[in-house]
RODO-2510 file (C-alpha; in nm, 4 decimals, decimal comma):
residues 339
     n   res          X          Y          Z
     1     m     0,2522     2,5568    -3,7176
     2     q     0,4611     2,8619    -3,6364
     3     h     0,1603     3,0430    -3,4957
     4     i     0,0782     2,7503    -3,2765
     5     s     0,4203     2,7294    -3,1217
     6     e     0,4344     3,0826    -3,0812
     7     q     0,1047     3,0788    -2,8695
     8     s     0,2232     2,7652    -2,6592
     9     s     0,5372     2,9695    -2,5482
    10     v     0,3331     3,2644    -2,4760
    11     v     0,1242     3,0200    -2,2626
    12     k     0,4228     2,8815    -2,1085
    13     y     0,5495     3,2431    -2,0295
    14     k     0,2496     3,3434    -1,8647
    15     w     0,2615     3,0348    -1,6337
    16     a     0,6114     3,0787    -1,5400
    17     l     0,5323     3,4427    -1,4598
    18     i     0,2418     3,3760    -1,2443
    19     f     0,4244     3,0759    -1,0648
    20     f     0,7092     3,2569    -0,9872
    21     g     0,5155     3,5792    -0,8628
    22     g     0,3411     3,3272    -0,6456
    23     i     0,6787     3,2333    -0,5173
    24     l     0,7844     3,5787    -0,4551
    25     v     0,4624     3,6749    -0,2740
    26     l     0,5183     3,3584    -0,0571
    27     i     0,8546     3,4623     0,0411
    28     a     0,7454     3,8207     0,1247
    29     s     0,4821     3,6750     0,3387
    30     f     0,7150     3,4224     0,5203
    31     i     0,9613     3,7082     0,6026
    32     a     0,6662     3,9400     0,7058
    33     s     0,5251     3,6275     0,9548
    34     l     0,8826     3,6131     1,1135
    35     s     0,9031     4,0017     1,1370
    36     i     0,5664     4,1193     1,2797
    37     g     0,4293     4,0335     1,5953
    38     a     0,3923     4,1921     1,9685
    39     y     0,8032     4,1816     1,9472
    40     a     0,8717     4,3426     1,6249
    41     i     1,2043     4,2350     1,4399
    42     p     1,3399     4,4649     1,1380
    43     f     1,3434     4,2776     0,8086
    44     a     1,7081     4,3127     0,7586
    45     d     1,7792     4,1393     1,0981
    46     v     1,5447     3,8619     1,0109
    47     f     1,7622     3,7382     0,7085
    48     k     2,0725     3,7944     0,9514
    49     l     1,9335     3,5682     1,2391
    50     l     1,7928     3,2879     1,0088
    51     v     2,1288     3,2547     0,8478
    52     s     2,3476     3,2983     1,1782
    53     p     2,1341     3,3066     1,4973
    54     d     2,2795     3,4604     1,8182
    55     a     2,2143     3,3983     2,1537
    56     g     1,9507     3,6950     2,1884
    57     k     1,6162     3,7424     2,2210
    58     a     1,5135     3,8060     1,8790
    59     a     1,6976     3,5005     1,7402
    60     s     1,5046     3,2740     2,0223
    61     i     1,1697     3,4215     1,9037
    62     i     1,2416     3,3466     1,5384
    63     h     1,3852     2,9890     1,5792
    64     t     1,1610     2,8698     1,8265
    65     i     0,8049     3,0557     1,7899
    66     r     0,7711     3,2233     1,4513
    67     l     0,9504     2,9739     1,2185
    68     p     0,7721     2,6726     1,2838
    69     r     0,4734     2,8707     1,3100
    70     a     0,5323     3,0108     0,9642
    71     i     0,6460     2,6614     0,7981
    72     v     0,3129     2,5023     0,9439
    73     g     0,1090     2,7866     0,7851
    74     m     0,2819     2,7030     0,4604
    75     i     0,2173     2,3463     0,4913
    76     v    -0,1635     2,3821     0,5650
    77     g    -0,2095     2,6115     0,3036
    78     a    -0,0746     2,4094     0,0501
    79     c    -0,2417     2,0969     0,1827
    80     l    -0,5961     2,2700     0,1956
    81     a    -0,5410     2,4379    -0,1599
    82     i    -0,4655     2,1216    -0,3200
    83     a    -0,7320     1,9100    -0,1468
    84     g    -0,9632     2,1654    -0,2916
    85     g    -0,8517     2,1174    -0,6397
    86     i    -0,8456     1,7753    -0,6173
    87     m    -1,2279     1,7890    -0,4828
    88     q    -1,3217     2,0209    -0,7610
    89     a    -1,1596     1,8307    -1,0009
    90     i    -1,3114     1,4784    -0,9166
    91     t    -1,6803     1,6179    -0,8420
    92     n    -1,6412     1,8900    -1,1478
    93     n    -1,7736     2,1310    -0,9236
    94     p    -1,6081     2,4570    -0,8384
    95     l    -1,7835     2,4876    -0,4892
    96     a    -1,6369     2,1805    -0,3626
    97     s    -1,3764     2,2208    -0,0895
    98     p    -1,3016     2,0478     0,2370
    99     q    -1,4964     2,2744     0,4345
   100     v    -1,8124     2,2928     0,2087
   101     f    -1,7882     1,8866     0,1736
   102     g    -1,7890     1,8419     0,5385
   103     v    -1,4363     1,6974     0,5640
   104     n    -1,3165     1,9890     0,7918
   105     a    -1,6305     1,9444     1,0356
   106     g    -1,6213     1,5559     1,0220
   107     a    -1,2076     1,5807     1,1070
   108     s    -1,2887     1,8449     1,3819
   109     l    -1,5616     1,6238     1,5573
   110     m    -1,3513     1,3242     1,5437
   111     v    -1,0557     1,5101     1,6777
   112     v    -1,2618     1,6744     1,9737
   113     a    -1,4322     1,3347     2,0594
   114     g    -1,0569     1,1836     2,0887
   115     v    -0,9435     1,4765     2,3130
   116     v    -1,2490     1,4205     2,5402
   117     l    -1,2649     1,0428     2,5462
   118     f    -0,9048     0,9810     2,5452
   119     p    -0,7595     1,2782     2,6957
   120     g    -0,4045     1,1295     2,7311
   121     l    -0,3515     1,0883     2,3400
   122     g    -0,0638     1,2958     2,1556
   123     s    -0,1098     1,4946     1,8151
   124     s     0,0618     1,1872     1,6501
   125     t    -0,2344     0,9639     1,7402
   126     l    -0,5398     1,2343     1,6788
   127     v    -0,4224     1,2457     1,3313
   128     y    -0,6072     0,9140     1,2608
   129     f    -0,9152     1,0652     1,4204
   130     a    -0,8843     1,3440     1,1904
   131     f    -0,8410     1,1156     0,8793
   132     l    -1,1483     0,8858     1,0029
   133     g    -1,3609     1,2000     1,0829
   134     a    -1,2688     1,3587     0,7289
   135     a    -1,3767     1,0478     0,5085
   136     v    -1,7150     1,0043     0,7217
   137     g    -1,8006     1,3944     0,6696
   138     g    -1,6883     1,3781     0,3090
   139     a    -1,8872     1,0537     0,2540
   140     i    -2,1926     1,1887     0,3943
   141     v    -2,2108     1,5052     0,2001
   142     y    -2,1196     1,3128    -0,1291
   143     s    -2,3807     1,0728    -0,0892
   144     l    -2,6506     1,3511     0,0097
   145     s    -2,5448     1,5851    -0,2950
   146     s    -2,5251     1,2959    -0,5499
   147     t    -2,8790     1,1895    -0,4940
   148     g    -3,1886     1,2343    -0,7176
   149     g    -3,0320     1,3825    -1,0559
   150     g    -2,6674     1,4022    -1,0001
   151     m    -2,4393     1,6505    -0,8073
   152     t    -2,5101     2,0147    -0,8747
   153     p    -2,3464     2,3306    -0,7177
   154     v    -2,6554     2,4446    -0,5450
   155     k    -2,7138     2,0807    -0,3895
   156     l    -2,3805     2,0747    -0,3096
   157     a    -2,3744     2,3920    -0,1108
   158     l    -2,6952     2,3010     0,0667
   159     a    -2,5670     1,9457     0,1916
   160     g    -2,2530     2,0789     0,2695
   161     i    -2,3845     2,3512     0,4588
   162     t    -2,6464     2,1205     0,6505
   163     v    -2,4246     1,8482     0,7275
   164     h    -2,1475     2,1090     0,8505
   165     l    -2,3855     2,2878     1,0970
   166     f    -2,5116     1,9479     1,2009
   167     l    -2,1367     1,8126     1,2840
   168     s    -2,0703     2,1674     1,4541
   169     s    -2,3621     2,1381     1,6701
   170     l    -2,2353     1,7974     1,7843
   171     i    -1,8983     1,9550     1,8555
   172     e    -2,0532     2,2324     2,0534
   173     g    -2,2477     1,9811     2,2542
   174     i    -1,9210     1,8011     2,3589
   175     v    -1,7547     2,1074     2,4442
   176     l    -2,0553     2,2274     2,6309
   177     f    -2,0557     1,9105     2,8569
   178     h    -1,6872     1,9184     2,8639
   179     e    -1,5723     2,2095     2,9626
   180     t    -1,2818     2,1443     3,1595
   181     s    -1,1283     1,9131     2,9089
   182     t    -1,1832     2,1304     2,6128
   183     e    -1,0599     2,4590     2,6866
   184     d    -0,7784     2,4397     2,4643
   185     v    -0,9911     2,3134     2,2189
   186     l    -1,1969     2,6350     2,1695
   187     f    -0,9358     2,8289     2,0310
   188     w    -0,8282     2,5494     1,8202
   189     l    -1,1701     2,5188     1,6848
   190     a    -1,1523     2,8535     1,5374
   191     g    -0,8682     2,7527     1,3200
   192     g    -0,5151     2,8850     1,4363
   193     i    -0,1420     2,8425     1,3942
   194     d    -0,0014     3,0127     1,6562
   195     g     0,1686     2,8341     1,9197
   196     r     0,2702     2,5605     1,6864
   197     t     0,6185     2,3684     1,7532
   198     w     0,8759     2,1773     1,5477
   199     a     0,7110     1,8811     1,6581
   200     d     0,3888     1,9559     1,4543
   201     v     0,6295     2,0304     1,1491
   202     r     0,7955     1,7075     1,1854
   203     l     0,4424     1,5348     1,2195
   204     m     0,2835     1,6944     0,9029
   205     i     0,5875     1,6625     0,6607
   206     p     0,5378     1,3082     0,5496
   207     w     0,1583     1,3427     0,5409
   208     s     0,2059     1,6470     0,3591
   209     l     0,4565     1,5176     0,1140
   210     t     0,2568     1,2001     0,0630
   211     g    -0,0349     1,3926    -0,0759
   212     l     0,1252     1,6310    -0,2547
   213     i     0,3554     1,3787    -0,4614
   214     g     0,0507     1,1828    -0,4941
   215     a    -0,1397     1,4599    -0,6427
   216     l     0,1277     1,5469    -0,8946
   217     f     0,1093     1,1920    -1,0015
   218     l    -0,2774     1,2222    -1,0605
   219     g    -0,2536     1,5390    -1,2321
   220     k    -0,2804     1,4115    -1,5987
   221     g    -0,5684     1,1678    -1,5000
   222     l    -0,7579     1,4779    -1,3393
   223     t    -0,7444     1,6653    -1,6066
   224     i    -0,8687     1,4254    -1,8528
   225     l    -1,1478     1,3565    -1,6017
   226     g    -1,2355     1,6882    -1,6381
   227     l    -1,3586     1,6221    -2,0164
   228     g    -1,6157     1,3625    -1,8831
   229     d    -1,6153     1,0107    -1,7569
   230     d    -1,6939     0,8890    -2,1303
   231     v    -1,4204     1,0611    -2,2910
   232     a    -1,1888     0,9814    -1,9995
   233     r    -1,2627     0,5940    -2,0210
   234     g    -1,2383     0,6188    -2,4245
   235     l    -0,8725     0,7666    -2,3489
   236     g    -0,8117     0,4644    -2,1124
   237     q    -0,8367     0,6388    -1,7903
   238     r    -0,9404     0,4236    -1,4649
   239     i    -1,2155     0,6321    -1,3388
   240     g    -1,2872     0,4417    -1,0336
   241     w    -0,9401     0,4227    -0,9331
   242     i    -0,8318     0,7794    -0,9798
   243     r    -1,1723     0,8842    -0,7791
   244     a    -1,0539     0,6578    -0,4977
   245     s    -0,6923     0,7527    -0,5118
   246     s    -0,8069     1,1170    -0,4927
   247     a    -1,0317     1,0780    -0,2086
   248     i    -0,7791     0,9135    -0,0067
   249     l    -0,4997     1,2028    -0,0685
   250     v    -0,7886     1,4669     0,0148
   251     i    -0,8418     1,2827     0,3363
   252     l    -0,4743     1,2685     0,4111
   253     l    -0,4264     1,6653     0,3004
   254     a    -0,7464     1,7749     0,4889
   255     g    -0,7032     1,5781     0,7871
   256     i    -0,3591     1,6598     0,8667
   257     s    -0,4188     2,0264     0,8292
   258     v    -0,7234     1,9926     1,0706
   259     a    -0,5170     1,7870     1,3235
   260     v    -0,2705     2,0393     1,3467
   261     a    -0,4299     2,3665     1,2983
   262     g    -0,8107     2,3373     1,3167
   263     p    -1,0730     2,3596     1,0715
   264     i    -0,9303     2,6596     0,8595
   265     g    -1,1912     2,7567     0,5928
   266     f    -1,2166     2,8526     0,2560
   267     i    -0,8470     2,8121     0,1497
   268     g    -0,9517     2,5034    -0,0596
   269     l    -1,2066     2,6902    -0,2337
   270     i    -1,0774     3,0385    -0,3093
   271     i    -0,7219     2,9291    -0,4479
   272     p    -0,8167     2,6324    -0,7168
   273     n    -1,0857     2,8688    -0,8826
   274     i    -0,8187     3,1658    -0,8846
   275     v    -0,5459     2,9375    -1,0216
   276     r    -0,7602     2,7758    -1,2820
   277     k    -0,8906     3,1040    -1,3924
   278     l    -0,5316     3,2261    -1,4507
   279     m    -0,3807     2,9060    -1,5735
   280     g    -0,6614     2,7072    -1,7431
   281     s    -0,7681     2,3198    -1,6333
   282     d    -0,4688     2,1481    -1,6758
   283     y    -0,4088     1,9840    -1,3024
   284     r    -0,0216     1,9190    -1,3907
   285     v    -0,0266     2,2825    -1,3461
   286     v    -0,3020     2,3831    -1,1331
   287     l    -0,2119     2,1664    -0,8702
   288     p     0,1429     2,2686    -0,7775
   289     v     0,0716     2,6613    -0,8330
   290     s    -0,2249     2,6084    -0,6021
   291     a     0,0160     2,4798    -0,3277
   292     v     0,2184     2,8119    -0,3597
   293     f    -0,0913     3,0259    -0,3740
   294     g    -0,2339     2,8497    -0,0795
   295     a     0,0577     2,8660     0,1375
   296     a     0,1107     3,2394     0,0565
   297     l    -0,2600     3,3096     0,1176
   298     l    -0,2515     3,1348     0,4656
   299     t     0,0610     3,3026     0,5348
   300     i    -0,0831     3,6614     0,4757
   301     s    -0,3840     3,5752     0,6761
   302     d    -0,1665     3,4644     0,9716
   303     v     0,0100     3,7966     0,9418
   304     l    -0,3160     3,9735     0,9281
   305     s    -0,4633     3,8057     1,2220
   306     r    -0,2042     3,9668     1,4321
   307     f    -0,3465     4,3008     1,3677
   308     i    -0,7189     4,2038     1,4920
   309     s    -0,6506     4,2425     1,8732
   310     f    -0,2886     4,3331     1,8825
   311     p    -0,0724     4,2532     2,0768
   312     a    -0,3003     3,9510     2,1587
   313     e    -0,3276     3,6614     1,9052
   314     s    -0,6224     3,6013     1,7155
   315     p    -0,7120     3,2835     1,5169
   316     v    -0,6046     3,2893     1,1479
   317     g    -0,9716     3,1273     1,0697
   318     i    -1,1274     3,4543     1,1163
   319     v    -0,9243     3,6239     0,8276
   320     t    -0,9834     3,3459     0,5937
   321     a    -1,3427     3,3478     0,6515
   322     l    -1,3805     3,7060     0,6009
   323     l    -1,2067     3,6455     0,2636
   324     g    -1,3781     3,3360     0,1891
   325     a    -1,7418     3,3645     0,2781
   326     p    -1,8146     3,6675     0,0146
   327     f    -1,6078     3,4424    -0,2550
   328     f    -1,8350     3,1738    -0,2015
   329     l    -2,1340     3,3563    -0,2029
   330     y    -2,0237     3,4939    -0,5133
   331     l    -1,9540     3,1246    -0,6670
   332     a    -2,3041     3,0334    -0,5576
   333     s    -2,4927     3,3127    -0,6974
   334     r    -2,3275     3,2306    -1,0488
   335     g    -2,4111     2,8647    -1,0289
   336     g    -2,0413     2,7586    -0,9344
   337     r    -1,9232     2,9682    -1,2422
   338     a    -1,5919     3,1876    -1,1215
   339     a    -1,6555     3,4374    -1,3892
***
């Protein structure tokens, strides 16, 4: 018993170390996001201007441009990582993610269609278009990959890529035939958080908090679901309710992310796999840690994206694609196993 207790203490210490290490990386990347750009601001000045802003140019840049951008980046990264973790849990498939499952592409298609058909719509209304598109895209991929013997990593990858390319072609067609009304959409489609304002932060907070809190409540059920449907039922879990609730949370988390920041890919694929490798399959731990790691990864990616065509801005989706595409191919080559 003492040996088991010691092992449990070691595991908890490891979890705490990884979690707080992620927090430190997130804080460092957040400060870098406020400091680095066409107008460089020393790290020491960032702390001072955050606490006691003055009327200078640096303070104005931080509080009106970079701070809302950094906050949006953290929220989007956390939302996509949690959504990916939930999807991998309910499908028992490490390749599942908002991008692979067609959720991002579906949401993007509906947002672009909303911009073209109803030019006067604001972001708060386009969010609902994103939710609808996310649900439709995910449902199509799920139905295609689940036929003929059940879902496998290879079938999911093929179905996801096929649906993603099809929906992306529809988006390109809409943009091609409505060039004058979709010029701003082109940059958004690459996935970017530059230019985001406090209005975007206010729009995201209620939806993202709802998704995060809901995910934490589902953590235990998702962990048991990983043991198999029969075992989960034997332990008194309501399988249908867990999957339905999880699907709603994925739609909320991925939909709000796409509506504000565009279809940023691979965060939901990379982070949950890494976190499970480090911390095991207890989703009461995996989901909150994934939120921290996802926020950190997207913030770091945003900082790196500023150097691609410095001093001009580049979409953060370029960096996440460069990181995520090799990781996806690696997982696919191993049949969905991270190691």
